[in-house]
C-alpha positions in Angstrom: -142.6 45.7 104.0 -144.3 46.4 100.7 -147.6 46.9 102.5 -146.3 50.2 104.0 -147.9 52.8 101.7 -147.0 56.0 103.8 -143.3 57.0 104.5 -141.7 58.4 107.5 -138.3 58.9 108.3 -136.2 59.3 111.1 -137.0 58.2 114.4 -135.6 58.1 118.0 -132.5 59.4 119.6 -129.7 58.7 122.2 -127.0 60.7 124.2 -127.6 61.6 127.6 -128.9 65.4 128.2 -130.4 64.7 131.9 -128.0 67.1 133.6 -129.3 70.8 134.0 -133.0 70.0 132.9 -135.9 71.3 134.8 -137.9 69.0 137.0 -141.1 68.2 135.7 -142.5 69.2 139.4 -140.9 72.7 139.3 -141.2 75.8 137.8 -142.8 77.3 134.7 -145.9 75.2 134.5 -149.4 74.8 135.8 -149.5 72.0 138.1 -153.2 71.5 137.9 -152.6 71.0 134.2 -150.1 68.1 134.8 -146.7 67.7 133.5 -144.6 66.0 130.8 -141.5 63.9 131.2 -140.5 62.6 127.8 -137.5 59.9 127.7 -136.2 60.1 124.1 -134.4 57.6 122.8 -132.0 58.9 120.0 -129.6 62.0 120.3 -130.1 63.3 116.8 -133.4 64.3 117.9 -132.6 65.8 121.2 -132.1 69.7 120.2 -135.6 69.4 117.9 -137.4 68.1 121.1 -135.9 70.6 123.3 -137.2 73.1 121.0 -140.6 71.8 120.7 -140.8 71.3 124.8 -140.1 75.0 125.1 -142.6 76.2 122.6 -145.7 73.9 123.7 -144.9 74.8 127.2 -144.9 78.8 126.3 -148.0 78.1 124.3 -149.9 75.7 126.9 -148.2 76.4 130.4 -147.8 72.5 130.8 -144.1 71.9 131.8 -142.6 69.7 129.3 -138.9 67.9 129.9 -136.9 66.1 127.5 -134.1 63.6 128.7 -132.2 61.8 125.9 -130.6 58.7 127.0 -127.0 57.9 125.9 -126.2 55.9 122.9 -127.0 52.2 123.5 -128.2 52.9 127.0 -131.9 53.6 126.9 -133.1 50.3 128.4 -130.7 50.9 131.2 -131.7 54.3 131.7 -135.7 53.9 131.6 -135.1 51.2 134.1 -133.2 53.4 136.5 -135.8 56.3 135.8 -138.9 54.5 135.9 -139.1 53.6 139.4 -138.5 57.3 140.7 -141.0 59.8 141.8 -141.1 61.7 138.9 -140.6 58.9 136.4 -141.2 59.6 132.5 -144.6 60.0 131.6 -143.7 59.2 127.8 -141.2 56.6 126.6 -140.5 54.5 124.0 -140.2 50.5 123.5 -138.4 48.5 120.7 -141.2 46.5 119.3 -142.8 43.4 120.7 -139.8 42.5 122.7 -140.0 46.0 124.3 -143.7 45.3 124.8 -143.1 42.3 126.9 -140.8 44.0 129.4 -142.8 47.3 129.9 -146.4 46.6 129.3 -146.9 47.0 132.9 -146.1 50.5 132.8 -147.9 51.1 129.4 -151.3 52.8 129.3 -154.1 51.8 127.0 -153.7 54.3 124.0 -156.6 52.6 122.0 -158.7 56.0 121.9 -156.2 58.2 121.8 -156.2 60.5 118.8 -152.7 59.6 117.4 -153.7 56.0 117.4 -157.1 56.6 115.6 -154.7 58.3 112.7 -152.4 55.8 112.3 -152.3 54.4 108.8 -153.8 50.6 108.7 -150.6 49.4 107.0 -148.4 50.5 110.0 -149.7 48.5 112.9 -149.5 49.8 116.4 -148.3 47.6 119.3 -151.0 45.6 120.8 -151.1 43.4 123.8 -152.7 40.0 124.2 -156.0 41.7 125.1 -156.0 43.5 121.7 -155.7 46.9 123.3 -152.9 49.5 121.8 -150.3 50.0 124.0 -147.5 51.5 121.9 -147.9 53.9 118.5 -145.3 54.0 116.0 -144.5 57.8 114.8 -142.0 57.3 112.2 -141.1 55.0 109.3 -137.5 54.8 108.5 -135.1 53.2 106.1 -131.2 52.0 105.8 -129.0 50.6 103.5 -125.7 51.5 101.8 -125.5 55.2 101.5 -123.3 56.0 98.4 -121.5 59.4 96.9 -122.9 59.3 93.4 -120.2 61.6 92.2 -117.5 59.3 93.3 -119.4 56.4 91.7 -119.7 58.4 88.5 -116.2 59.0 88.6 -115.4 55.4 88.9 -117.8 54.2 86.2 -116.3 56.3 83.9 -113.0 54.3 83.9 -112.5 52.2 81.0 -112.1 48.9 82.9 -114.7 49.5 85.6 -116.7 46.5 86.8 -120.1 48.1 86.1 -121.1 51.1 84.1 -124.0 52.8 86.8 -125.2 52.0 90.0 -128.1 50.2 88.3 -125.9 47.4 87.5 -125.1 46.6 91.2 -128.1 44.3 91.7 -126.0 41.5 93.8 -123.2 40.6 96.1 -121.3 39.5 93.3 -121.1 42.9 91.7 -121.2 44.8 94.6 -117.8 42.8 95.8 -116.2 43.2 92.3 -116.7 47.1 92.0 -115.8 47.4 95.8 -112.4 45.9 95.4 -111.9 47.4 92.4 -112.8 50.9 93.6 -110.4 50.1 96.6 -107.7 49.3 94.3 -108.0 52.7 92.2 -108.6 54.5 95.6 -105.8 57.1 94.9 -107.1 57.9 91.2 -110.9 58.3 92.8 -109.3 60.7 95.4 -110.7 58.4 98.5 -109.2 56.9 101.4 -111.4 53.7 101.4 -114.5 52.5 99.6 -116.0 51.9 102.7 -116.3 54.5 105.9 -114.7 52.9 109.1 -116.9 50.4 110.4 -117.6 51.4 114.0 -117.3 48.7 116.6 -116.4 50.6 119.6 -118.6 49.7 122.5 -122.1 51.3 122.2 -121.3 52.3 118.5 -121.6 49.0 117.1 -125.7 49.1 116.2 -125.4 49.5 112.6 -123.9 45.8 112.4 -125.2 43.8 115.7 -128.8 45.0 114.9 -129.2 46.7 111.4 -126.7 44.4 109.5 -127.8 41.5 111.4 -131.6 42.1 110.5 -131.1 40.9 107.0 -130.0 37.3 107.7 -132.2 37.0 110.4 -135.1 38.3 108.4 -134.6 35.7 105.9 -134.2 33.0 108.5 -137.5 33.9 110.0 -138.9 33.5 106.3 -137.5 30.0 106.1 -139.0 29.1 109.8 -142.4 30.8 108.7 -142.3 32.4 112.2 -140.5 35.7 113.9 -141.2 34.1 117.3 -138.5 31.4 117.8 -136.3 30.4 120.8 -133.9 28.6 118.6 -132.3 30.6 115.8 -129.2 28.9 114.0 -127.8 32.2 112.3 -128.1 30.0 109.2 -126.9 32.8 106.8 -124.0 33.5 109.1 -121.8 33.3 106.0 -123.9 35.8 104.2 -123.4 38.2 106.9 -119.8 37.4 107.2 -119.6 38.5 103.4 -120.5 41.8 103.4 -119.1 42.5 107.0 -115.4 41.3 105.5 -115.9 43.6 102.7 -116.6 46.4 104.9 -113.4 45.7 106.8 -111.2 44.8 104.0 -112.0 47.7 101.9 -112.1 50.6 104.6 -110.7 53.9 105.2 -108.8 52.4 108.1 -107.1 48.9 109.0 -109.7 46.5 110.3 -107.9 46.2 113.3 -108.8 49.9 114.2 -112.3 49.2 113.8 -113.2 48.5 117.5 -111.8 52.0 118.2 -114.2 53.8 115.9 -117.6 55.6 116.6 -120.4 56.2 114.1 -119.4 60.0 114.0 -116.0 59.0 112.6 -117.3 57.0 109.6 -120.2 59.6 108.9 -117.3 62.5 108.9 -115.2 60.5 106.7 -118.1 59.9 104.2 -119.1 63.6 104.2 -115.6 64.8 104.0 -115.3 62.6 100.6 -112.7 60.1 102.0 -115.2 57.1 101.4 -117.5 56.4 98.9 -120.0 54.3 100.7 -121.3 54.2 104.3 -123.9 51.9 105.9 -126.8 53.9 107.9 -130.4 55.2 107.8 -132.0 58.0 106.6 -131.2 59.9 109.7 -127.8 60.1 108.7 -128.5 63.0 106.4 -128.3 65.5 109.2 -125.3 64.2 110.5 -123.5 64.4 106.9 -124.9 67.8 106.3 -123.5 69.1 109.7 -120.0 68.1 109.6 -117.7 70.9 109.0 -116.4 71.1 105.7 -118.8 68.5 104.2 -118.4 68.2 100.3 -121.0 65.8 99.5 -123.8 67.6 97.7 -127.6 66.4 98.4 -128.1 65.4 94.9 -125.4 62.9 95.0 -126.5 61.1 98.1 -128.0 58.0 97.1 -129.1 54.4 98.5 -128.0 50.9 97.3 -129.7 47.8 99.2 -127.3 45.7 101.4 -126.1 42.9 99.3 -124.7 40.0 101.1 -125.7 36.8 98.8 -129.0 36.1 100.3 -131.6 34.1 98.3 -133.5 36.6 95.9 -131.5 39.6 96.8 -131.8 41.1 93.2 -135.6 41.4 94.0 -135.2 43.2 97.5 -134.5 47.1 98.3 -133.3 48.8 101.4 -134.6 48.0 104.8 -137.8 50.0 105.8 -139.5 49.9 108.8 -140.1 51.2 112.5 -138.8 50.2 115.7 -139.9 52.5 118.1 -143.2 52.8 119.9 -144.6 55.8 122.2 -146.3 54.7 125.2 -147.4 56.6 128.2 -146.5 55.7 131.9 -149.8 53.8 133.2 -148.5 54.6 136.8 -147.9 58.2 136.4 -150.4 60.7 138.0 -153.6 61.0 136.1 -153.0 64.8 135.3 -149.6 63.7 134.2 -150.8 61.0 131.8 -153.5 63.1 130.4 -151.1 66.0 129.8 -148.7 63.4 128.3 -151.3 62.2 125.7 -152.4 65.8 124.9 -148.9 66.7 123.9 -148.3 63.5 121.7 -151.8 64.3 120.1 -150.5 67.9 119.5 -147.4 67.1 118.1 -148.7 64.2 115.6 -152.3 65.5 114.9 -152.4 68.9 114.8 -151.3 71.5 111.8 -149.2 73.4 114.1 -147.4 70.0 115.8 -147.1 68.6 112.1 -144.5 71.4 111.2 -142.5 70.4 113.9 -142.4 66.9 112.8 -141.5 67.5 109.7 -139.3 70.3 109.6 -137.4 70.1 113.2 -137.8 66.0 113.8 -137.3 65.0 110.4 -139.9 62.3 110.3 -142.4 60.8 107.8 -145.1 60.0 109.9 -147.3 57.1 109.3 -150.8 59.1 110.1 -153.3 59.9 107.9 -153.3 63.6 108.5 -149.8 63.7 106.8 -149.9 63.4 103.0 -147.0 62.1 100.8 -146.1 65.6 100.3 -145.7 66.2 103.9 -141.7 64.6 103.9 -138.8 66.3 105.2 -136.6 68.3 102.4 -133.5 65.9 102.5 -132.3 63.4 99.8 -132.2 60.2 102.1 -136.0 60.7 103.4 -136.6 61.0 99.6 -134.8 57.8 98.9 -136.7 56.0 101.3 -140.2 57.5 99.9 -139.0 56.1 96.6 -138.0 52.6 97.9 -141.5 52.4 99.4 -143.3 53.4 96.2 -140.8 51.2 94.0 -143.1 48.2 92.8 -140.1 46.1 91.5 -138.3 45.7 94.7 -139.6 44.4 98.2 -138.2 46.4 101.0 -137.1 44.3 103.8 -138.8 44.7 107.2 -137.1 45.6 110.5 -137.3 42.3 112.1 -134.6 43.3 114.7 -137.5 44.1 117.0 -137.8 40.8 117.3 -134.2 40.4 118.7 -134.5 38.8 122.4 -132.7 41.8 124.2 -129.9 44.5 124.3 -127.9 42.4 126.1 -127.9 39.7 123.3 -127.1 42.8 120.6 -124.0 44.0 123.0 -122.6 40.7 123.3 -122.8 40.1 119.5 -121.4 43.6 118.7 -118.5 42.7 121.1 -117.8 39.4 119.2 -117.6 41.0 115.8 -115.3 43.7 117.3 -113.0 40.5 118.4 -113.4 39.0 115.2 -112.2 42.5 113.3 -109.4 42.8 115.5 -108.2 39.2 114.8 -108.9 37.8 118.4 -111.7 35.6 117.7 -112.5 33.1 114.8 -115.6 33.2 112.9 -117.0 30.1 114.2 -116.9 32.0 117.5 -118.7 34.8 116.6 -121.6 32.3 115.2 -121.3 30.5 118.5 -121.8 33.8 120.8 -124.9 34.5 118.2 -126.8 31.3 118.7 -126.0 30.6 122.4 -126.8 34.2 123.3 -130.1 34.0 121.3 -131.2 30.8 123.1 -130.3 31.9 126.4 -131.9 35.4 126.3 -135.0 34.0 124.6 -135.3 31.2 127.5 -135.1 34.4 129.8 -131.5 33.2 131.3 
């Protein structure tokens, strides 16, 4: 990931907004120009995309519909929508695994302007024929977001286990600091060191995907390949280290974690009830918009996620991209052209670029975006700094090689059972290993 020179921030979205939206084929647009139906991945970008769609339609006369899939249900929504008469004309796939599933529906994007503008160190998604079928549009980062004001209050204590965040360079130090802060939570004015571990169904992606990425990446390195049907979860004890640290030093009892949502944990952090929360740079908008937020932008910082993996003192936060834009190859020609035109306008024109930076909050990996074309938020700046840091190697987003969403969901359910005290750790490991093998084999 150190090869990524150009930054980009947040991506994707999730939370269904299908109801009440205007159909592609009806009203407001010139049918000769075709129409666009964009199935969006992440909820936090929905409002921005709705604004962009409205403005683009007013400017061009081309009808643009945006539907945002509910959290953790994108694959199911896409499968339900793709066979319809008015199917999505633009959709997103999750890396190589997504390409294997959706390539029959993905048009050749090799000659699109957005593809030509892509920085060479952020590769497109290519088929075995060498053609481009998916284009990445944002580079993001995630790690341990911490409140520097709370940390500084702790570091000022005479018996603190470290004197600055710079001293926290490995799991042993993180554990010592976290447990000591938990013991002193009343003195620090917090309810727990870590915000609640959200393990409710559909809310567990930070653990079954993002956190799992770290030990899986290390195992991929050991194997020398990312294409394997036989993963042993070799570093499961390291995963357990940090997962237990989260659960045991939290704002809530760990048995309550299976009932918690991401919004719960982000609110706890924003209200100053927790000193740390694992999440990505897209979380700034969530923190900033919480009613009663007390965390100042200058106090929002990143630590890498330490869990005891080899050489972790030399690694930084996880930086990468998982989502790639594709155009529906089976859509009518006019709609395909309208869709490519919309994508090109958004990411390759000066007018579109303003929406990307200011509304979507992306640091986009294209040569028409400079290093100064970045969102004005603290976590985007932290990701930029991580990419430019020559002393630490960022961790790539290898979870795009996970075999399926079902695999991730099953693993997440096992983690919830473990947190509730209803499943031993060795059974969690078995769910991971058996699930990887079965899903990779196509069972």
